[in-house]
C-alpha positions as CSV (number, residue, x, y, z in Angstrom):
1,M,-14.4,-51.1,-1.6
2,K,-11.8,-48.9,0.0
3,F,-11.8,-45.4,-0.7
4,F,-9.8,-42.2,-1.5
5,D,-8.9,-39.8,1.7
6,K,-11.0,-36.8,1.5
7,L,-8.9,-33.6,0.2
8,S,-8.6,-31.4,3.1
9,I,-8.2,-27.4,2.2
10,G,-5.7,-25.4,3.6
11,L,-5.7,-21.8,4.1
12,I,-2.4,-19.5,4.2
13,S,-3.0,-15.9,5.9
14,A,-0.6,-13.1,4.2
15,V,-1.2,-10.2,6.3
16,A,0.7,-6.9,4.8
17,I,-0.8,-4.0,6.6
18,S,0.5,-0.7,4.7
19,A,1.2,2.6,7.1
20,I,-0.2,5.8,6.9
21,A,2.8,8.4,7.2
22,Q,1.4,11.0,9.7
23,S,2.0,14.8,8.8
24,A,4.1,16.9,11.8
25,P,3.8,20.2,10.5
26,V,5.6,22.9,12.6
27,F,4.1,26.0,13.1
28,A,6.4,29.3,13.6
29,I,5.4,31.5,16.9
30,S,5.5,35.2,15.6
31,A,5.7,38.5,18.3
32,Q,4.6,40.7,15.3
33,I,0.9,42.3,15.6
34,P,-0.7,39.7,13.2
35,S,-2.0,40.7,9.6
36,A,-5.7,40.0,8.1
37,S,-3.6,37.3,6.2
38,M,-1.9,35.8,9.4
39,V,-5.5,35.8,11.1
40,A,-6.9,33.8,8.0
41,E,-3.9,31.8,8.8
42,T,-3.8,31.0,12.3
43,K,-7.4,30.1,11.7
44,A,-6.4,27.6,8.8
45,E,-3.9,26.4,11.2
46,D,-6.9,25.8,14.1
47,L,-9.2,23.7,11.4
48,F,-6.0,22.3,10.6
49,N,-5.8,21.1,14.1
50,Q,-9.3,20.2,14.3
51,G,-9.1,18.0,11.2
52,E,-5.9,16.2,13.1
53,Q,-8.2,15.5,16.3
54,K,-10.9,14.2,14.3
55,Y,-8.5,12.1,12.3
56,Q,-6.9,10.7,15.2
57,K,-10.6,9.8,16.5
58,G,-11.5,8.2,13.5
59,D,-13.9,11.0,12.5
60,Y,-12.6,11.1,8.8
61,Q,-15.9,12.8,7.6
62,G,-15.4,15.3,10.2
63,A,-11.6,15.5,9.6
64,I,-12.3,15.9,5.3
65,A,-14.7,18.8,6.1
66,A,-12.0,20.7,8.9
67,Y,-9.2,20.3,6.6
68,T,-11.7,21.5,3.5
69,Q,-12.4,24.4,5.4
70,A,-8.2,24.8,6.2
71,I,-8.2,24.6,2.6
72,A,-10.3,27.1,1.8
73,L,-8.6,29.7,4.0
74,N,-5.4,29.0,2.7
75,P,-5.0,27.2,-0.5
76,N,-1.5,26.1,-0.3
77,Y,-2.0,24.6,2.8
78,T,0.1,21.3,2.3
79,E,-0.3,19.4,5.3
80,A,-4.2,20.0,5.2
81,Y,-4.2,18.6,1.3
82,D,-2.1,15.9,2.6
83,G,-4.2,15.0,5.9
84,R,-7.7,15.4,3.7
85,G,-5.8,12.4,1.4
86,K,-5.4,10.2,4.2
87,A,-9.0,11.0,5.7
88,R,-10.4,10.1,2.2
89,Y,-7.9,6.8,2.0
90,R,-9.2,5.5,5.0
91,L,-12.7,5.9,3.9
92,G,-11.8,4.4,0.7
93,D,-11.6,7.0,-1.4
94,H,-8.2,6.5,-3.0
95,K,-9.0,8.6,-6.4
96,G,-9.8,11.5,-4.4
97,A,-6.8,10.8,-1.7
98,I,-4.5,11.0,-5.0
99,T,-5.8,14.0,-5.8
100,D,-5.1,15.2,-2.5
101,F,-1.6,13.9,-2.3
102,N,-1.0,15.4,-5.6
103,E,-1.9,19.0,-4.7
104,A,0.4,18.7,-1.7
105,L,3.5,17.4,-3.9
106,R,2.6,20.3,-6.3
107,I,2.7,23.0,-3.2
108,N,5.9,21.2,-1.8
109,P,7.5,18.5,-4.0
110,N,9.8,17.5,-0.8
111,Y,6.9,16.7,1.3
112,I,8.0,13.0,2.0
113,A,4.9,12.1,3.7
114,A,2.8,12.8,0.9
115,Y,4.7,10.2,-1.4
116,T,4.3,7.8,1.1
117,N,0.7,8.3,1.5
118,R,0.3,8.6,-2.4
119,G,2.3,5.2,-3.2
120,N,-0.5,3.7,-0.8
121,A,-3.5,4.8,-2.5
122,R,-1.9,4.0,-5.9
123,D,-1.3,0.4,-5.0
124,D,-4.8,-0.3,-3.2
125,S,-6.2,1.4,-6.6
126,G,-3.9,-1.3,-8.8
127,D,-0.9,1.3,-9.4
128,S,1.6,-1.0,-7.8
129,Q,4.4,0.3,-10.2
130,G,3.4,4.1,-9.3
131,A,3.2,2.9,-5.8
132,L,6.9,1.5,-6.3
133,A,8.2,5.2,-7.9
134,D,6.7,7.2,-4.8
135,Y,8.2,5.0,-1.9
136,S,11.6,5.0,-3.7
137,T,11.4,9.0,-4.0
138,A,10.5,9.2,-0.1
139,L,13.6,7.1,0.1
140,R,15.6,9.1,-2.0
141,L,14.7,12.3,0.0
142,N,14.9,10.5,3.4
143,P,16.8,6.9,3.4
144,N,15.9,6.5,7.0
145,D,12.6,6.3,6.5
146,A,11.6,2.9,7.9
147,G,7.6,3.0,7.0
148,A,8.4,4.0,3.4
149,Y,10.8,0.7,3.2
150,Y,8.0,-1.2,4.9
151,N,5.5,0.0,2.2
152,R,7.5,-1.1,-0.6
153,G,8.5,-4.4,0.9
154,V,4.4,-4.7,1.1
155,T,4.2,-3.7,-2.5
156,R,6.9,-5.7,-3.9
157,S,5.7,-9.1,-2.0
158,R,2.5,-8.1,-4.1
159,L,4.3,-8.1,-6.9
160,A,6.0,-11.7,-6.4
161,D,9.7,-9.8,-6.2
162,K,10.3,-11.9,-3.0
163,K,13.9,-11.2,-2.4
164,G,13.2,-7.4,-2.8
165,A,10.6,-7.5,-0.3
166,V,12.8,-9.2,2.2
167,A,15.6,-6.4,1.0
168,D,13.2,-4.0,2.2
169,Y,12.1,-5.1,5.5
170,N,15.6,-6.1,6.5
171,E,16.5,-2.1,6.1
172,A,13.2,-0.9,7.9
173,V,14.2,-3.3,11.1
174,R,17.4,-1.7,10.6
175,I,16.3,1.9,11.1
176,N,13.5,0.5,13.7
177,P,14.4,-2.4,15.4
178,N,11.2,-2.1,17.2
179,Y,9.1,-2.4,13.9
180,A,7.0,-5.2,15.1
181,S,4.8,-5.6,11.7
182,A,8.2,-5.4,9.6
183,Y,9.3,-8.6,11.1
184,S,5.6,-9.9,11.1
185,N,6.0,-9.4,7.4
186,R,9.0,-10.4,6.5
187,G,8.4,-13.9,8.1
188,I,5.5,-14.0,5.7
189,V,7.6,-13.9,3.0
190,R,10.5,-16.2,4.3
191,S,7.9,-18.8,4.5
192,Q,7.0,-18.5,1.4
193,L,10.3,-18.6,0.3
194,G,10.4,-21.8,2.1
195,D,12.2,-20.5,5.3
196,N,10.1,-21.8,7.5
197,K,12.4,-21.5,10.3
198,G,13.6,-18.1,9.4
199,A,10.1,-17.1,9.6
200,I,9.3,-18.5,13.0
201,A,12.1,-16.8,14.1
202,D,10.9,-13.4,12.5
203,F,7.0,-14.1,14.0
204,D,9.1,-14.6,17.3
205,A,10.6,-11.2,17.3
206,A,7.3,-9.6,16.3
207,L,5.6,-11.1,19.6
208,R,8.4,-9.7,21.9
209,I,7.8,-6.4,20.6
210,N,3.8,-6.7,20.3
211,P,2.2,-9.9,22.2
212,N,-1.0,-9.0,20.8
213,L,-0.1,-8.8,17.2
214,F,-2.4,-11.9,16.2
215,Q,-1.7,-12.1,12.8
216,A,1.9,-13.3,13.7
217,Y,0.5,-15.9,16.0
218,G,-1.8,-17.0,12.9
219,N,1.1,-17.0,10.9
220,R,3.7,-18.6,13.5
221,G,1.1,-21.5,13.6
222,L,1.1,-22.1,9.7
223,S,4.9,-22.3,9.7
224,R,4.9,-24.4,12.9
225,L,2.3,-26.8,10.8
226,T,4.6,-26.9,7.9
227,L,7.2,-28.3,10.0
228,G,5.1,-31.1,11.6
229,D,4.6,-29.2,14.9
230,K,0.9,-29.4,15.4
231,E,0.9,-28.8,19.2
232,G,2.5,-25.7,18.9
233,A,0.3,-24.5,15.8
234,L,-2.5,-25.1,17.8
235,A,-1.4,-22.9,20.7
236,D,-0.5,-20.7,18.3
237,F,-4.1,-20.3,16.5
238,N,-5.9,-20.3,20.2
239,Q,-3.5,-17.4,21.1
240,V,-5.4,-15.6,18.0
241,L,-8.7,-16.4,19.1
242,R,-8.0,-15.3,22.5
243,I,-6.9,-12.0,21.3
244,N,-9.3,-11.6,18.3
245,P,-12.5,-14.4,18.7
246,N,-13.8,-13.4,15.5
247,D,-10.9,-14.5,13.4
248,A,-12.2,-17.1,11.2
249,F,-9.0,-18.1,9.6
250,A,-7.8,-19.5,13.3
251,Y,-10.9,-21.2,13.7
252,Y,-10.7,-22.7,10.0
253,N,-6.8,-23.6,10.5
254,R,-7.7,-25.0,14.2
255,G,-10.4,-26.8,12.5
256,N,-8.4,-28.8,10.1
257,I,-5.8,-29.7,12.6
258,R,-8.1,-31.2,15.0
259,Y,-9.6,-32.9,11.6
260,I,-6.1,-34.5,10.5
261,S,-5.9,-35.7,14.1
262,G,-9.1,-37.6,14.3
263,D,-10.8,-34.6,16.9
264,N,-13.7,-34.6,14.3
265,K,-16.2,-33.1,16.7
266,G,-13.8,-30.5,17.6
267,A,-12.9,-29.7,14.2
268,L,-16.8,-29.5,13.2
269,A,-17.2,-26.9,15.8
270,D,-14.4,-24.7,14.8
271,F,-15.7,-24.8,10.8
272,N,-19.1,-24.0,12.4
273,E,-17.7,-21.0,13.8
274,V,-16.1,-20.0,10.4
275,L,-19.3,-20.5,9.1
276,R,-20.8,-18.3,11.5
277,I,-18.5,-15.5,10.9
278,N,-18.7,-15.8,7.2
279,P,-21.8,-17.7,5.7
280,N,-20.1,-18.1,2.4
281,N,-16.8,-19.5,2.9
282,A,-16.6,-22.5,0.5
283,A,-13.6,-23.8,1.8
284,A,-15.3,-24.2,5.4
285,Y,-18.0,-26.4,3.9
286,I,-15.8,-28.5,2.3
287,S,-14.1,-29.2,5.6
288,R,-17.2,-29.3,8.0
289,G,-18.6,-32.0,5.2
290,N,-15.3,-34.0,5.7
291,A,-15.9,-34.1,9.4
292,R,-19.5,-34.7,9.1
293,D,-18.8,-37.7,6.8
294,D,-16.4,-39.2,9.0
295,L,-18.6,-38.8,12.0
296,G,-21.4,-40.7,10.3
297,D,-23.5,-37.9,8.9
298,S,-22.9,-38.7,4.9
299,Q,-26.1,-36.7,4.3
300,G,-25.1,-33.6,6.0
301,A,-21.9,-34.0,4.4
302,V,-23.3,-34.0,0.8
303,A,-25.5,-31.1,2.1
304,D,-22.2,-29.3,2.9
305,Y,-20.1,-30.1,-0.4
306,D,-23.3,-29.0,-2.0
307,R,-23.3,-25.7,-0.5
308,A,-19.9,-25.4,-1.5
309,L,-20.3,-25.9,-4.9
310,Q,-23.4,-23.0,-5.0
311,I,-20.7,-20.8,-3.7
312,N,-18.2,-22.0,-6.2
313,P,-19.2,-23.9,-9.0
314,K,-15.7,-24.6,-10.5
315,Y,-14.4,-26.2,-6.7
316,A,-12.9,-29.1,-8.1
317,S,-12.2,-30.8,-4.4
318,A,-15.9,-30.1,-3.6
319,Y,-16.8,-32.6,-6.5
320,L,-14.1,-35.1,-5.5
321,N,-15.5,-35.4,-1.9
322,R,-19.1,-35.6,-2.6
323,G,-18.4,-38.5,-5.2
324,V,-16.6,-40.3,-2.1
325,T,-19.5,-39.8,0.1
326,R,-22.1,-40.7,-3.0
327,A,-19.8,-44.1,-3.7
328,R,-20.0,-44.8,-0.1
329,L,-23.5,-44.1,0.0
330,G,-23.6,-46.7,-2.8
331,D,-24.7,-43.8,-5.5
332,K,-22.4,-45.0,-8.2
333,P,-23.7,-42.8,-11.0
334,G,-23.7,-39.8,-9.1
335,A,-19.8,-40.5,-7.9
336,I,-18.7,-41.3,-11.4
337,A,-20.2,-38.1,-12.3
338,D,-18.6,-35.9,-9.6
339,Y,-15.2,-37.6,-10.5
340,N,-16.2,-36.4,-14.3
341,A,-16.8,-33.0,-13.0
342,A,-13.9,-32.3,-10.8
343,L,-11.4,-33.4,-13.9
344,Q,-13.4,-31.4,-16.1
345,I,-12.0,-28.5,-13.6
346,E,-8.9,-29.9,-12.5
347,P,-7.3,-32.7,-14.9
348,N,-4.4,-33.2,-13.0
349,L,-6.1,-34.3,-10.0
350,A,-4.4,-37.3,-9.2
351,G,-7.3,-38.4,-6.4
352,A,-10.2,-38.1,-8.8
353,Y,-8.6,-40.7,-10.9
354,L,-7.8,-42.9,-8.1
355,S,-11.5,-42.6,-6.9
356,R,-12.9,-43.2,-10.4
357,G,-11.1,-46.2,-11.0
358,L,-12.2,-47.5,-7.6
359,V,-15.8,-47.1,-8.6
360,R,-15.5,-48.4,-12.2
361,A,-13.6,-51.6,-10.9
362,E,-16.8,-52.1,-8.7
363,L,-19.0,-51.7,-11.8
364,G,-16.9,-54.3,-13.6
365,E,-15.5,-52.0,-16.2
366,K,-11.8,-53.0,-15.9
367,S,-10.5,-51.1,-18.9
368,G,-11.4,-47.8,-17.7
369,A,-10.7,-48.8,-14.1
370,M,-7.3,-49.7,-15.1
371,Q,-6.5,-46.6,-17.0
372,D,-7.2,-44.5,-14.2
373,F,-5.4,-46.1,-12.0
374,Q,-2.1,-45.8,-14.1
375,K,-2.8,-42.0,-14.6
376,A,-3.5,-41.7,-10.8
377,A,-0.1,-43.5,-10.3
378,D,2.1,-41.4,-12.5
379,L,0.6,-38.0,-11.2
380,F,1.0,-39.2,-7.1
381,Q,4.6,-40.3,-8.2
382,K,5.5,-37.2,-9.8
383,Q,3.9,-35.7,-6.6
384,G,6.0,-37.4,-4.5
385,D,2.5,-39.0,-2.8
386,Q,4.2,-42.7,-2.1
387,S,1.3,-43.5,-0.1
388,N,-1.7,-43.1,-2.5
389,Y,1.0,-43.9,-5.3
390,Q,0.8,-47.2,-3.7
391,K,-2.7,-47.4,-3.5
392,A,-2.8,-46.8,-7.1
393,V,-0.1,-49.5,-7.9
394,D,-2.1,-51.6,-5.8
395,S,-5.3,-51.5,-7.1
396,L,-4.3,-51.7,-10.5
397,K,-2.2,-55.0,-10.0
398,K,-5.5,-56.4,-8.7
399,L,-6.9,-56.1,-12.1
400,Q,-4.1,-57.2,-14.2
């Protein structure tokens, strides 16, 4: 009995990092004898600077404490509210961050950094429209704020406004031609729009500016793979792993390339690494199961598909691939059950119809097999999969 080729599961990464606007307070130097209020203001300034230093070192709790003390001495300290908001944002306290940015803007409605930073916190809180409004206000106040264009581009991309995102990244790199992340993110959006050559050009530009931007290597690898350049894609994923040896995304995609290139042992090693880093990656279990099956370890393959379904019981591809292995092992009822489950989840999964038809034909269920082959042929034809379409048609002709 011939078997339907198993489905490989691909991952796509779109890395978009929001930038936190940095405050740049300027303090006047006075030759006058300081009054009590000026002494308090100086102390507040010292505490603010302590907060800035702690923030830069990643001590966000310490920064919050210092900013809070500065605010206690000077309740109208705009920069201290903004600084504390940034530190809270870094700790995941988006609600507290927004409260601080609100205070900064109440004191100074033209404080551009607070609009950008509040936009980031709003976006991460699910208020994308509020974020867009904040970035737009920042740009009204300063039309040359590359960071605000960049962050608005991130939000627009998330909202599926791809053309708007590209326009914002265009402005960001116009203002700052060395904005590596803006090139990288524009490349991601271009690839999503189907312009993989343009995407690669952007990733190239990002890497000329920052040769250690591993996300750009990973995304360039995906674009290269889409264009059929497997060797170039492999080189890019290798670069990702040179910079970041624990990047599960790179291991996964390199494993998939190795698998489709026939290097099952190399693929197996990569999928093992993915699962070492993330033991709950259902797609990696499916892919490792495929490699194990092709290496003759059918029981190990079934175990991997089982684990994938424990993690995600709605994973149609896991049912389909387990069904193929079960059919190969002679467990035809188990295979049929898996194909049925796959089609309940994904009614247009052409491979499940073809695979079920093959098993039904083996069981002598001619009518059901013919229906499955016809359905598979129709779906494969719509999908433009000529190879599997022909398999379905040939299988149907044998029963007619």
